N, C-alpha and C positions, 0 to 999 in steps of 0.2 A: 202588380213585377211577379206574383208567383204564379196564379196563374198563365200570366200572358208568359211567362218562362217557358211552361210545362208544353203551352199548347203550340209553342213557334219555334219549340225543343231547341230552348238555348242556354241551359241547365241545371242542376240538379244535386240533389244531397240525399244522403243515404244513410239510414239507421244506421246499418252495418258499420259505417267507415266512423259514425262519431255527430256532433249536431257543431253546427257553425262553422262546413268547411264543405265548398263549391267542386261543383265540378264542372267543368265549363266544356258542353258541346260545342261539335263545330260549326255554328252557324254563331253560336254565341262570345267562340275562340276569335270567332272571324271578324266580330266586331269591335272583341279587345285588338285585334290587332291594328285593326286600323286606324284606333284611336292612341294607339303605341304608337305606331308609324308617323300619326301624325304631331302625338308629343314630344317625338325622337326629331324630327326634321325642326318640326318649333325651335328645342335649346339650344340644337345648332346654330340657328339663325342667332342666337341671344350669345353665343359666349359661353352654355356649358360643354364641358368634358361624363361624360359618359363613362362609369365605376361601379365595378361588382364586388359585395362583399357575404363571407360568410354569412350560410344559417344559421350557427353556434356558434357560442365564442368561448370563455373563461368567465367563470364568475366573477377574475379582476376587474378586466376590463368594465363591469360594470359596477363595481364597486367605483372604480375613481369614477364614474361619468358623475355618481350621485345615486341612479337607479334601486340600485339593490334597495339602498336606505330609506328611497321618498316612491317609488313606485312597484314593489316588489310581491305587490295582492293581485298585478296585474299578468305577474310575470309566472311563468309555468315552471314547475320542481326542477332542482336541476338533475342535470345525467349526471353520473360516477362515472370519468373514462381515464381507466392506467390511477384507479384514489385522485382523480383531482372534477370538481364539481366544474361541469357545465352547463353555460343555457340556451336555450333558443332564443335565438333574439327579440326582443319586442318593438326594437327601435334600429336604423341605421345610424345617427349618429358615429356614436364610439367607431364603426369601420371607416368611413369618413375620415376625423382626424388619423387616426392611425394611418391610410394615405399619404393625408400633407406632414403628415410630421416624419417621410420617408428621405425630405432632404431642408437643409435650410434655403429657406423661403425669402426672399425679399421683397420691399416696397413695390418694386418695382413687375414684381411675379404678381401681386395684387389688382383688382378683386380677379381670384382663384372660384368656380365655380363647376362643382364635383353632381352630378344627377344620376340616380339612380330608382330603378320599376324592384327594389326591393322588398320582394315577401317578408312581412314578419306577424309574428306571433303573439296573439296576448287573452288573457283568462278571461274570460263573460260569462256570465251564469246564465245557463240556460231556458231561465227564464226572461235575458232581455235579448234573446238572440234571437231574428226576423229576415229570414230571407237569404240578400244578399245583403240589407241596410246593417246587418248585423251580424258579424262573424268574429271566429278566433281565429282562422290563417287569413289574410288578403298582403291583399300590393299595394301598394305605395308608391303614389310619383315623389320620389323625395329630392329633393335638393338642397344640399348646405352650400352657402357662400362665407368665403375666407375675404375679410378685408378690413382694413383699417379704419379708424373711427371715424377719420372725417369724408369714407366712402361709404357709410351707415347710411344715411339718409337717401343716396341717390339712389343704391342698388334697393333697397324699403320701394324705390318710387317704380324702380324693374318692375320690379316682381310683381305689385299692382299692374304694374300696364300690360302686363303677359296672361296675367289674367283676365285685367279684362276683355282684349280677343279674346282670346281659349273661351270665356262664359258665350260672347259675339255668339262665335262659329258653334257653336252647341244650342241656342237661341232661349237663354238662359237669362231676367234679371236679379241682382244680387243688391243686397244690406250687408252693411261693415260692421262690426262692433269690434270694440277694446276690449279687452279681457287682462283685468290687471291683477296682481301680485295674489299667489293665495293661502290660504295659510300658511299649507305645506312649503317650503320654498327652500334654497336656497342664496346667497349669499346678500351686499351688504343693500341697506336704501339708497347709498349713494348710484351703486350700482343699477339700483333698480330707477331709479329718478332718472336714471342717463336714457335706459334702453326704451323709459313708459314715451320721454321727452323724443323721442328720433321717432317712434310710431308713430305720435302723432305730429311732428311734421313733416313727416313724406305721405301722411293723407291729409293735410291741408294742404299742402303744393299742389296735391291732384286733384283738389278739392272735392274730394268725400267723405260725404256728409257719416258720420260715426253712430253708433251710439256704447256708452259704457257696461259692460260685463264686471261686476265688480267683484274681484276672487275670480274668473274664469281663465288667469294665464295657466301655463303649465311651471312647473316646480323651480325652473333652470332662467326665468324668462318671460316679459310680459306677450304679448301675440297677442295681432288683429286675424277675428274670425267672420270669412265670408261666408255668410248664410242664401242659397242659392234658391230662386221662387219658378215653378215648373210654370207649365201651360195650364194648372188647373188651381194657381197661386198657392200653392203648397208650400210650405219652409226646409230647405235640406242645406247642411253639413256639406263644405264647400271648404274654397282654398283658405290656407294658414297661413302668417305672414310670424315668424317668432326672431326675437333681436333679444341674443344670449350673449354677455360677457361674463357668467358664471364657469363653462365647460372649460373657456379656455381656458378659465384660471388652474382649475382641477387636473386639466390633461397639461401645461407648460404648454402652449400652442404660438409660436412666436412669428416672428417676421424681423428683418434688420432692414432699419430703417435709413434716410437719407445721412443720421450724424454717422453710421458705424455700429449702434447700437443697438437690442433685443427689445422691445417690444412687443405687447398679448396683438391679435389677432384679436376680432368680435369675428362671431359665428350669426349669419341668417341661417334658420333651420326656415324651408317653405317643399309646400306641398300646392300646387293646383289643381288638381283633378282631386285629394283627397284621396283613395282606394281605390283602385278600380272598380273589385264587388258593388263596392256602395254607389261609386257613380254609373259605370253601367245599369245596374238594380235603380235607380233615378231615371236614367235615359228611357229603358224602358215604360214607365209609367210616364212621362213628359212627353214623351211620343205614341203612348199608348201601341207601344210596338211597331206601331209605322214610321218605321225609320228613316232619314232624307234617304235619296239613290246615293251620295257619297258613303255613307253610315251603312246600310242597306247589307246583308250578310248576303242575297241573292237581290240584284239588280234587273234581271229580264230571266225571263222563262219562256220556251219557244213549246207551242201549241199544239203539233202534226194532225189535221182533222180528221186523219185516215191513215193504212198503218203506209203505204203506198207513198205518204209526205213526211215520214219518218229520219229517211237516210239524209234528205233535203236542212229539215232542221237542225240535225246534227250536223253538217254541213254548216250551217250559218250558226250555230253555237261554235263550233271552233274557230272560226270568222273572231268571232264577236269579245273568244273568248283571248286569242293572240291580241288582241286590240288592247285587251289587260280588262275586259269586264268580268264581272261575276257574273255566272250564266248557265242555268240549267236545261235539261229534256222535260217534258214528260210526255212519255208517250205510250202511255199507258193504253187502253182499250176502255176506254171511257168517250161519253159523248164531248164535246168541245164546251159545251154549256158547262157540264158540271165541274170540270177541269177547272172553267174559267171561273166558277167559286172557292174551290182550294185556292186558288191562287192568292183568292182577294183573301180571304180565313187569312193567308199564311204571309199576309197583308206585304205581296212582293211590289216593288215597284209599277214596275213593266210587264205586261204580256204579250207577247208576238206568237199571233195564229200562222198557222202556216197552210194552204191550201191547195187545191192544180191553180190556180192564177197567180199565187205567190210564189208558188214553180217555176212556173211557165215567166213571170214577169220578171226573178231575182228578186224578190220585195218580202215586204213581212208585216202583218194586220195589224197593226200597234193599238193596242189596250191601255191606258193609264189608272193607274191603282186612284189616283187621284183623278183627276181629268174625265176616264170614263173614253169611248173609242177616239182614237187622232186617225181613223183610216189608216190606206195602207204606203206604206214608204218603204224604200230603196234600201235595202240594206244597209248601202253608208249612208245613205241619209238618216236614220235612227243610229248610226253609228258615232255622225256629227251629233244629233241634238244630246244622247246622254252622255258627251263628254266635255259641252257648253255647260249642262247642267252640274257637273258635277264639279267645272273646276268655276262654276259660278259661284 
C-alpha cells in the first residue's frame, strides 16, 4: 500500500514531521470522505447519535478510567498546562461517559448509542510503524453503547449484524476470535465471567464460529476480535466488540430503573472499521489500488483528442459533476493512447474520449478500466450506467 499510495497520490509521511503520522492527499481524503459518509448514514439508520470530544484531557480522567494504571506505556507524556498535567487522549470512551453523565438517565432512554470518528494518539515504537497500518495518530470509528444488563446480548448481536453488512460492502470475509481476560486487568472474576458469557451468547445466536484468544482481552473486559481476509487471503485486524462492566463502576455510571432506584449501566465499546488509516491502507491492498466505482476518488476522466475538443470535454465534465460524479479532464497536448495509459495507471474506472464525432452527436466514447472499449454512449446514457453501478 505504500508503493500504491505514492503512485496514486493518496497519502504521504514526512521525516520533518515525525514517524507514524499520515498526511491525506486530496484523492486519499476523498476515499476517506466517502467511507465516512457511508459510515455516518449507516449509523443513523441504526439509532446512533454522533458526538465529538476533546483531543486532550486532564490526567484525572485517565486515573478514574484506569488507563494510567494499566495503559500508560501506550500514552504520551503529560503536558503541563498551568501547573496541571494533561494527556493526549489514547481512547474515546472516557469522553463519551462524561457526555452520558450530564443527565440523569432512565431505563426508557436506553440503549444510548454514541458514535465518534475520534482521533487518538498512542505511542508505538519506531520499529513497529508500518505505512498506514501502524501509526501514532489515527482516527477510530468509535462507538459506545450504554444499556441495561438485559439489553447487552441483543446490542452485541446488533453490532455483529452491522459488522457483517459493512464487511460485505467492502468485499471482505472474516473470522471471529473471543479474546479473554489478560493478566493486567481490573474487576472481579464474576464480572468478567458475565461479560464473557454475554459475548459467547451473542455469537452463538448469530451462528458465528469463533476461536478463543486466551488473554487477548482489554484490561476492563473481554472482546470479540474480527480478523478480515482480503482478496489475497491475508488477515487484517478489523472490528472489535468489547463488553465492559468495570468502567461504569469506576465512573459511577447509572440509570434509573422501573423500580425508581439507580442501577449500573453496561457499556459496549466497539469499532466497525477499526482506524481509518489502517482500514484505508488495507483497502488499497485489497483492491490493489483499483477501487470500485462508488469508492474511486476519480470515477471518470474526459480525454479530448485535440485542442478543439477541449471545450466540449469540459462541458460534459461540468454536467457529470452537477449530477454528483467525480470527474477530471486531461486536456494536455498528448496523444490519446498516452492519456489512456496514464488513466489506466491511475486506475480510474472510466475513460471518456471526445473527438469530432462525439462533439457532433453529443456523446462520449467509453473505455472501462476493467472491461475495455464499451463504444459510444450518449452523455445521459453513460450517466445512467454509472449511477446504476454505484447504486448496485
